[in-house]
Legacy VTK file of the C-alpha trace (Angstrom):
# vtk DataFile Version 3.0
C-alpha trace
ASCII
DATASET POLYDATA
POINTS 214 float
-87.448 -60.225 -79.866
-91.000 -61.234 -79.358
-93.825 -59.381 -80.681
-94.583 -55.932 -79.208
-96.969 -55.605 -76.366
-99.157 -52.594 -75.616
-97.615 -49.355 -75.172
-96.964 -48.086 -71.533
-96.757 -44.865 -69.656
-93.180 -45.204 -68.436
-93.183 -43.376 -65.102
-96.248 -45.635 -64.295
-93.994 -48.898 -64.706
-90.828 -47.462 -63.333
-91.820 -44.605 -61.046
-88.461 -44.421 -59.496
-87.386 -42.571 -62.680
-89.241 -39.549 -61.874
-87.956 -39.164 -58.507
-86.123 -35.939 -59.122
-88.829 -34.204 -60.878
-91.188 -31.561 -59.351
-94.875 -32.675 -58.971
-95.705 -30.484 -61.717
-93.468 -31.966 -64.112
-93.756 -35.422 -63.107
-97.575 -35.022 -63.767
-96.249 -33.944 -67.246
-93.908 -36.676 -67.733
-96.184 -39.144 -66.823
-98.686 -38.325 -69.585
-96.244 -37.432 -72.227
-93.461 -40.392 -71.736
-95.118 -43.351 -73.760
-92.952 -46.603 -74.541
-92.995 -49.671 -76.400
-92.496 -52.923 -74.546
-91.470 -56.316 -75.495
-91.437 -59.597 -73.595
-88.679 -62.196 -73.768
-89.055 -65.835 -72.586
-86.526 -67.705 -70.407
-83.650 -69.171 -72.402
-80.738 -67.763 -75.019
-81.051 -64.337 -76.223
-79.616 -64.069 -79.760
-78.867 -60.274 -79.876
-77.602 -60.282 -83.295
-80.967 -59.059 -84.634
-80.463 -56.144 -82.734
-77.431 -54.914 -84.734
-78.960 -52.529 -86.682
-80.120 -50.376 -83.666
-79.321 -46.636 -84.791
-76.509 -44.559 -82.397
-79.345 -42.599 -80.724
-81.101 -45.623 -79.287
-80.517 -45.210 -75.627
-81.464 -48.768 -74.869
-83.556 -51.263 -73.343
-84.799 -50.479 -69.669
-85.487 -53.649 -67.886
-88.995 -53.428 -66.098
-89.486 -57.105 -64.811
-87.052 -60.492 -65.035
-83.562 -61.354 -64.697
-81.016 -61.153 -67.251
-77.446 -62.489 -67.445
-74.625 -61.397 -69.354
-71.444 -63.671 -69.706
-68.255 -62.471 -71.045
-65.793 -64.927 -72.296
-62.123 -64.268 -72.267
-59.777 -66.955 -73.522
-61.104 -70.001 -71.331
-62.693 -68.188 -68.303
-66.083 -66.553 -68.151
-67.640 -64.104 -65.886
-71.073 -63.306 -65.352
-73.208 -60.295 -64.657
-76.789 -60.265 -63.442
-79.044 -57.655 -64.447
-82.799 -56.794 -63.603
-85.564 -53.972 -63.137
-84.123 -50.505 -63.359
-81.067 -51.450 -65.272
-80.511 -50.280 -69.005
-78.683 -52.335 -71.425
-77.563 -52.158 -75.075
-76.716 -55.599 -76.295
-76.038 -54.246 -79.829
-72.872 -52.919 -78.573
-71.456 -56.449 -78.364
-68.093 -56.912 -76.647
-64.572 -56.080 -77.444
-63.268 -58.053 -80.334
-59.781 -56.275 -80.476
-56.882 -58.503 -81.755
-55.082 -57.880 -78.590
-57.909 -59.388 -76.031
-60.772 -60.835 -77.986
-63.840 -60.577 -75.637
-67.335 -62.407 -76.368
-70.642 -61.565 -74.891
-73.512 -63.987 -74.180
-76.940 -62.902 -73.227
-79.570 -65.265 -71.416
-82.808 -64.686 -69.711
-82.837 -66.424 -66.429
-86.670 -65.282 -65.787
-89.184 -64.019 -68.367
-88.212 -60.497 -69.128
-90.083 -57.222 -69.941
-88.207 -54.256 -71.410
-89.033 -51.112 -72.665
-87.600 -49.564 -75.868
-85.808 -46.382 -75.039
-85.720 -45.471 -78.861
-84.960 -42.302 -80.733
-88.751 -41.234 -80.347
-88.288 -41.496 -76.489
-84.701 -39.829 -76.532
-86.384 -36.887 -78.548
-89.179 -36.734 -75.869
-87.258 -37.212 -72.605
-85.027 -34.475 -73.770
-87.397 -31.964 -72.054
-86.869 -33.871 -68.725
-83.033 -33.867 -68.102
-83.920 -35.110 -64.293
-84.770 -38.345 -65.998
-81.753 -38.680 -67.869
-79.808 -37.703 -64.568
-81.569 -40.700 -63.003
-80.678 -42.997 -66.023
-76.839 -42.051 -65.381
-77.368 -42.625 -61.612
-78.340 -46.423 -62.468
-75.326 -46.797 -64.670
-73.264 -45.366 -61.700
-74.782 -47.751 -59.467
-74.358 -50.719 -62.078
-70.448 -49.905 -62.349
-70.395 -50.271 -58.264
-71.891 -53.574 -58.219
-69.632 -54.703 -61.066
-66.776 -53.804 -59.118
-68.208 -55.369 -55.629
-68.574 -58.576 -57.570
-64.847 -58.315 -58.867
-63.367 -57.769 -55.252
-65.792 -60.684 -53.993
-64.109 -63.021 -56.592
-60.751 -62.028 -55.307
-61.593 -63.275 -51.722
-59.667 -66.257 -50.275
-61.613 -69.613 -50.294
-64.722 -70.145 -52.576
-67.216 -70.404 -49.212
-66.050 -66.920 -48.311
-66.648 -65.464 -51.851
-70.288 -67.480 -52.101
-71.308 -65.900 -48.557
-70.133 -62.539 -49.761
-72.066 -62.696 -52.969
-75.493 -63.985 -51.377
-75.304 -60.959 -48.949
-74.526 -58.738 -52.086
-77.408 -60.203 -53.895
-79.576 -59.784 -50.899
-79.140 -56.077 -51.101
-80.944 -55.772 -54.221
-83.216 -58.942 -54.723
-83.740 -60.083 -51.098
-87.052 -60.321 -49.653
-87.570 -60.609 -45.907
-89.597 -63.513 -44.540
-90.187 -65.475 -41.417
-87.097 -67.557 -42.353
-84.872 -64.863 -42.866
-83.797 -63.023 -46.173
-84.839 -64.747 -49.215
-83.122 -64.057 -52.839
-85.731 -65.187 -55.250
-83.270 -65.968 -58.052
-82.796 -69.485 -59.702
-79.042 -69.742 -60.034
-77.231 -72.758 -61.438
-73.845 -73.548 -59.769
-72.303 -72.582 -62.986
-73.701 -69.118 -62.771
-72.683 -68.842 -59.286
-69.168 -70.057 -60.320
-68.897 -67.343 -62.888
-70.043 -64.555 -60.527
-67.500 -65.702 -58.089
-64.418 -66.966 -60.201
-64.677 -70.425 -59.541
-65.333 -73.715 -61.195
-68.672 -75.318 -60.832
-67.421 -78.363 -58.806
-65.789 -76.316 -56.607
-68.800 -74.218 -56.066
-70.989 -77.242 -55.356
-68.496 -78.691 -52.460
-68.371 -75.148 -51.069
-72.295 -74.605 -50.978
-72.652 -78.392 -49.384
-70.142 -77.420 -46.658
-72.035 -73.981 -46.026
-75.199 -76.008 -45.740
-73.509 -78.402 -43.401
-72.356 -75.488 -40.952
-76.106 -73.836 -41.120
LINES 1 215
214 0 1 2 3 4 5 6 7 8 9 10 11 12 13 14 15 16 17 18 19 20 21 22 23 24 25 26 27 28 29 30 31 32 33 34 35 36 37 38 39 40 41 42 43 44 45 46 47 48 49 50 51 52 53 54 55 56 57 58 59 60 61 62 63 64 65 66 67 68 69 70 71 72 73 74 75 76 77 78 79 80 81 82 83 84 85 86 87 88 89 90 91 92 93 94 95 96 97 98 99 100 101 102 103 104 105 106 107 108 109 110 111 112 113 114 115 116 117 118 119 120 121 122 123 124 125 126 127 128 129 130 131 132 133 134 135 136 137 138 139 140 141 142 143 144 145 146 147 148 149 150 151 152 153 154 155 156 157 158 159 160 161 162 163 164 165 166 167 168 169 170 171 172 173 174 175 176 177 178 179 180 181 182 183 184 185 186 187 188 189 190 191 192 193 194 195 196 197 198 199 200 201 202 203 204 205 206 207 208 209 210 211 212 213
């Protein structure tokens, strides 16, 4: 990781985490839950240096930016997009069982800021099970997004998959503008292909056809 930034109050950076707290307890948590942050530049992320993380390290909470996790199975690659609110534990790695080896590759797509939810944070947050519940809610939401992306990748015709994917991404990342819903993600045709289960040339062709129809 890059050098640490200044410590921050977690609930100021991510207010939704305190949504289940009463007003009094929220005020206490806002004051007491202080975390370190790190900033990562765009490009490949070598997570091997995180392999020494202890088992009681909760993970890294994304505050800003977009992160991609690519899973390699044989000669196929699938991708997952992660952003603000998601918790990741890159040191877990992927399955390397003899039956089905899976490798994971991490890439920062836009400048990333993460909060370190380490052992010290875990001890302090133990007083606030509402925050733990909020983190579990987010894990459930991530699981649902993954299942939705998997279903999209099984639609017939790549153009249908791409349209469904764009609406799926718009639900989370979209911003309403005068020209409609804008999804401010710089995604290459390669990444789009990994999200919908198609080869890059096929994605390029399907995108051209969709543009012509519009």
